[in-house]
Each structure stands twice: as structure tokens, then as C-alpha cells.
N, C-alpha and C positions, 0 to 999 in steps of 0.2 A: 745699354739704352739710356738715353738721357731722361731723367725724371723731372718734369716740371714741378715747381714748388709753389706755384700760385695759381689759383683758379682763374684769375683774371687773364693770365697768359694763356691758359687752356682755352677759354672761351674765345679769345682773340684769334688763336691759332685755328680753331674750328671755322671761324668766320672767314679767315683767309683761304682755307682749303676748300670752302664751298663757293669760292669765287664771287663773294659779295652777294650771296643769296639774300632774298628779301627778308626784312625783319619779321620775327614771329613772336608770339606770346607764349611759346613753349616754356616749360619749367626750366629755370636756370639754377644750377647748384649754388647754394649759399657760399659765401667766402669761408675759407678754412678757419675753423675756430681757433682761438688762441688759448694759451695756458693749458695745453693738453698734457696728459701723462706721457712721458716719452716712450717710444717704442724701442725696445732693446736692439732690434735688428731690422734692416729694411725688409719689406715684404718679398717673399719668394715668388717665383713664377714657375709653375710646373706644367709643361706642355705634354699632352698625351699623344699628339700627332706629330710626325716628322714634318719639317718644312718642305713643302712640295710646290712645284710650279703648276698652277691650275688655270686653264683659260677662263674659269668662272671669276677669278679675282682680277678685276680691271685695275684697281688702285691698291697695291699692297700696303702702302703707307697708312691707310685707314685701319688695317688690322693691327699695325704697330701702335696706332693711337689708342686702340682699345686698352692695351696694356697700361699706357700712361694714364688714361682716365681712371681705371680701376685702382691703380696705385695711389693716385691723388686722393681718392675717396677713402682708401684705407688709412693713409697718412692723416687725413682729417678726422679719423675715427668715426666714420659713418657706418662701418662694419669692419670686423677683424679680418674677414676673408671672403672670397667669392670664387665661383666657377662660372665661366662663360662657354657656351657651345653655340656654334652658328654654322649654317650651311645653306644650300640651295637644292631643293628636291632631295634626291638620295645622297648627294655629295656632302660630306662633312668637311668643312674648311678649317675650322679652328675649335679646339676644345682645351681649355686652359684653366688651371687653378691658380689662385693668388692668395698670398697671406696665410694665416693660420686659423685654427679653431677659435682661439681667443687672441688678444693682443700680445700675450706673453707665452702662448703655447708653442711648443716645439712640433706639434702635430700640424703638418702642412695641409692646405686645401688641395684636393685632387679631384679629378673627374668622377672617381668612385666614392667620394665623400657623400654621406647620407644626410639630407636636409629635411627639416619639417617644412612641407610645402604650403601649409596654411590653406588659404582659399583656392589654390590651384587644385585642391581636392575636388572642388565643384565641377571642374571640367575634365580632369584626367580620370577621375573615378565616376562621379555621379552622372555627368552629362554623357560620357562615353557609354555607360550602362544604358542610359535612355536611348541612345542611338542604336545600340545592339537590339534592345527589346522592341524598338520601333520597327526595325528591319524584319524581325521575326514575327511581327504581327501581334505581339503580346502587349504592346503599349499604344494607346490611342491618345495623342497629345491634345485632342479636342475634347476628350472625355472629362466629366467632372471627377475631381479627386475622390469624391464620395463613392465612386464605383470601386475603388481600391481600399479606401480607409473609412471605417465606420465613424471615426471621430469627425469627419467632414460632412457627415449626414445630419447637419443642423440647418435651421432656416438661414442663419447668417452665412454659412460656408457652402451651401449647396451649389452656388453658382461659380465657385472656384474650380478652374480647370487645370489640367496638367500644364498647358501652355502658360497659364498665369504663374504657376510655381517656377517654371524655367525662365520666365522673363522678369521675375521679381515684380509682378503687378497683381499679386494675390490680395493685397491689403493687409497681409500679416505684418507684425512688427519686425523691425530689423533684427533685434536681439534683445536680450536682457542679461545684465550682469548678475546672474544667480548667486555667484560666489560672494558678492558684496552684501547680499541679503542673507547670507549664512546657509544657503541651500546647497547641499553637497550630495543629495540622493539623486541618482540618475532617473529613478522612477518618478520622483516628484518633478524633476526638470522636464521630462518628456510629457508628463500629464499637463504641465503648465503650458508647454508649447502647443499641444494639441487642443487646448481650450482657450488660447489667447484670443482676446477680443480684436476684431479687425479694426484697423485705423482708417481705411478707406474702402469704398466699394470696389470689388474685384474688377480689374481691367481698366480702371479709371486713372490711376496714378502709379508711377514707378517708385519703389522703395526697396533698395538692395536688402534682401532679407535672408539671414541665416536660418530663420525659422522655416522658410519655404523649402530650402534645400535639405534641411533635417527631415522635414515631412516627406520630401520626395524619396529619400533613402528608404523610408518605411514603405512607400509605394513599391519600390523595387523588391523589397523583402516579401511583400504580399504576393507579387506576381511570380517570383522565383521560388518561394517557399524555402529560402536559404538565407543565412545571415549575410548582410551586405558585404562585409569584408571578405568572406569566403567566396561569394559569387564573383566579386571583382577579381580576386586572385585567379580563379579558374578561367574566367571568360575574357579578361582584359590583359592582365599582367603576364600570365603564363604564355598565351599565344603570341604576345609581342616580345617575349623573352626579356621582360623587365624584371629580372630576377632579384633585384635589391629593393623593389617597390612593394609597399604594403602598409597596412595599419599596424599600430603597436599598442600594447597594453599600457596601463598607467601604474605608477607607484614604484618603478625601478629605474635607476639611472643606467644608461648605456654609454660609456665613454668613447665608443667607436663612432657615435653619431655626433654631428655638429651641434654644439649647444646653442640654445636660444637665450632665454632671459634668466638673470639672477632674480628669482621671484621672492620679494620680501613682503608681499601683500596677501598671498593666498596659500601657496604650498610651502613657502619659506625654505627654498633650496634652489640650486641650479637646475633648470629644466633642460635635460639632455637625454634624448632617447625616448621621451614621452611627449605627447602633444602639448604645444604651448597654449592653444586656445582653451580658455577655462571651461566653456560649455562642453566642448568635445571631450575634455579631460573628465568632467563629471559624468559624461555618458560612457565612460570606459575606454575612450580613445578611438572609437569607431563612430563616424557620423558622416552625413552627406555634405557638410559644409567645410569640414576641416578634419585633420587627423592622418592624412596620407603622408608617408615619407618616401623619398626617392633620391636618385642621383642624376647628375647631368648626363651620364652615359645612358641611363634608362630613358630619360625624357627625350634624348636625342632620337632614340628608336621611335618614340611616339610622334615627335615632330616630323620625322622623315615619312612616317606612314601617312600622317594627315596631309602633308604637302604634296604627296604623290597620289592624292585622291583615294586613300584608303588601302594602298598596297603595302604589304610587308613581305620583304624577300620574294617579291613577284607574285604573292598570293593575295587575294582580296580579303582584307580584314573588315573593312567597311565599304559600302558602296559610295561612289563619288557624289551621287545625288543626295544621299543622306547627309554627308558632310556639308554640302552646299545648303541644304535646308536648315541645319542646326547652326550654321555660322553666318547666316544672312540676317541683318537687323530686321526686327519684326515691326516696330512702329516708331519711326523717327520723331513723331510728335511727343512721345513719352520718354524715350531714352535711346542709347546706342546699343541696347541689348539685343542679342540674338537668342536662340534657345540654349540657355546655359552659358554660352560664350558671350564675351563682350566684343564689340567691334571698335575700331578706332574712330574717334570723333573727327568730324570734318569742319568744325567751327574753330573759333579762336582760343578754345580752352587748351591747356597743356595736355599732352598725351604721352603715356608711357611707351607708345609705339614710335615716338619721335615725329619728325616732320615728313619723312619720305616713304614710309611703308604705305602701300596703296590703299585706295578707298574701301576695298573689300577685305582688308586685313582684319583678323580676329585674334583674340588672345585673352589673357587673364593675368591678374597679379595676386600676390599673397602677402598678408600682413607681416610675415617674418622677413620679407625682403626678397621674394621670389617673383619671377615673371616668365611668360612665354608668349611670343608673338609670331604669327605666320601670315605671310602675304600669298594668297592663293594664285594671284596673277603672275607674280615673278617667281613664286615658289621659294622665296627667301624666308628663313626662320631664324629666331634668336632666342636663346635661353639664358637667363641670368639668375643665379642662385646666390643669395647672401644670407648671413644671419645678422641683419641690421638691428634686431632687437637686443643684441648683446652689447653691453651688459644690461641695458635698459631700453624700453620702447620710447623713451622720452627724448629721442635725438633725431626725429624725422627731418628736421631742418637740414641736418648734415647729409642725409640720404637723398633728399629731393633732387630730381633731375637726372640721376645717373642712368635710369632705364632709357630715357629718350636719347641721351648722348650715345649710349652703346648702340641703340637701334639705328641711329643716323650713321654711325661709323660702319655698321654692317652694310647698310644700303649703299653707302658711298663706295665701299670696297667692290661691290658687284656691279654698280651702275654709274660709274663716273663718266662724264660730268653729271652732276645732280640736276633734277628738274627744279625750275624756279618755284618759289612759294609765294602766295599772295601776301600783299601788305596787310 
């Protein structure tokens, strides 16, 4: 396979293949940086599925272009490796690993490689738990949080509802870098979160809040009477046969897991096999906003279930109407957020869902370089897992745009010729 060596040529090629689609303000990858440390060997490509002829794939060249896009970003050192999985409904079209665990590692990325999902935790674990408890009649999304948590039974917080937590409109702060303040006690961190002063009146403004999802995990524990990680393992991951998915403790390195950052500011070691997010780490590795680890293979099972209206191996895991409720944008005047999930924006801002995923598409991203998008109308889905924070988080300019480019190639493979986009 010919590997293009310049981003400008890549973007020009995409423009040609989309037959002159109208100009967009989507994120465009930055030019390949110069003076990089040489990579000893070209990135490997590990396919987990045999090449088959499928009527689902209208334009196979788009699938080949995914390989070229990922290799370009690896060569630009946006991330050492990646795994892509994509399909339509129950059909898995492509599941491929690229590159290695680090730029010089002999350990290759595979579909079974375990990644730190970062904020994908919010939807794969926390929001899915909300959907299950909602269906069981144990969670009222319109109820005040104070019904479940005494810490919210204060004059300032009494009007915060479960819906506010799930749509990031509670007024709670986004986060706090506790580690920079020298706070490493999980108890102190949790007490601070549960007593944090609101920044806005509940329901009035959108502010993406880790504090809100951390609090919501406590709601789940109150309802179930069980630790959050254990309940998720029994009620989500085991039924979906996501056998490699779960939360992990802190303090020990696991070389079998894809590494994230060379932490020289807090833990002062390579973070590998323990959560990258500092607040989740301080809380012991289990939290509602971050801490979940999984593989492309496991997330593929999840995406297939969601895209099929809640069916897993022919059995109902979630009701279709529940999925629709939780993945429909709540208030477009405030944000693109649904209940827990994000939805693709329909304005001129860049989207990690690219240009062509439909208007009802929903998904989420993670700080470590992960993402999942599902289009309920076409049933197309795409998973991208990378460790873009290795060796440092300070290289996002190299990573920018890859999610949208991959999503566009997926949609092109299934639905060529592509729809026109607005000027």
C-alpha cells in the first residue's frame, strides 16, 4: 500500500474522492511536524478480520484510505498506535490495529489491546448504568439529586436534578486540578466535589463537568447499594460479554495495557495500566467520569448493541425507546448534549463525527485519544482508540482532525456518492 507522506496530498485526495464536496470548516489536520525523532520501523498493520466482499461496502477504496490516514498521523507522531473498528448494524466491516504501544515498542497494537478510555467512561459505564436503572424504574431523571444524595440537600443544590447532571447543566464546576494543590486524599477530593460552589443556576448554562458525572456515580451506588465498578461489571460488561472491560486500581504498572503519558508532574512515572486522569487516580481508579479500560473488540460489541436498538445476540439488553431518549439532544439553545451522550453539531464548528454522519448521530470522545460515534439512521458506527497523550499531552495540534477524517471515510465506504454539504 502506498503511504502518502504529506498531509496536503492527503487532504487534496479526500477532496477529489468526495467529488468536489462543498467547503467545510471541519477540523483539518496540522501539517506534519518537522525535526521528529525517527521511527525505527514503519507502522505495522494488524487486521483481525479477513478481507471479505460485503454488499455493505459501496466504495472499498475508502477503507484503504483509513489505513493511509492513520499511518500519516503515526508518522507525524500524533500517537504511537491506534485501533479502528467500524461497521453497520450487526456487521463488522473492519477491525485493524496500527503501530505500536510506543514509537519504539515491539509490542504491536491489536484489536485486543487494552486502552484507557478516559471520558468514554461517561457513556460506556455511567450513562449505560443510568439507562438500565431508568428502565427498571429505579432512577427518575426528573428527580432532584438530593433524593439520592444527602450532600445535595442544601439550598444551593436542591434544584439540581438528575437530568442536569446528565446534560452538564447542573452549575457544578468542570473540574479542579487537585493534584496541583497537593491534594492526594480521595476522601478530601470527594468532599470537595460534593461541597463545591455552583458557578451558575442549575439548568441555565452548559458547562461540561467531571464533577457532575462523579456525583452521578454516587447516585448509582446509592440506588444499587453496590460499588459502582462492581455493579457495572455485573450488569453491563458481563451481559455484553465485554470480558476485557473494567476499572483498574492504582499504584501498579501493567505492561500488557497500552501506556498513556510519561508523567513528570504528579506521579513521576510512565502511566500504564492505571488511570491517566488525575482526579480518577486520586479516587482509587473508579469514578463516573474516567477510569474505564477496554478494547476495540469489546467496544465493538457495545456499538453493535446500540446500533441495533439495544439487541445483543438477538436478546434485548436495552429498549430501543430508552436509547432514543438518552441519545436525543435535550436543549439545542444550550448545547449539543443528550442525556450523558453528546450529539453531532449541525453548525459550522468542527465535529469529531466528521461531515457526513447523520443529524441524529451520537457519540463521545476521551482525552487520551478515544472516540465512538453511532448514526442511528444509517446504523453506521466507528470506534477509534489511540494513546495520543504518549509521551505527552502537549501535542494535540498533531492529533487534531483525525477523528473527523476517519468518520468521513467510514461513511464514504458505506454511502458513496456522498451527500453535499452546505457552504
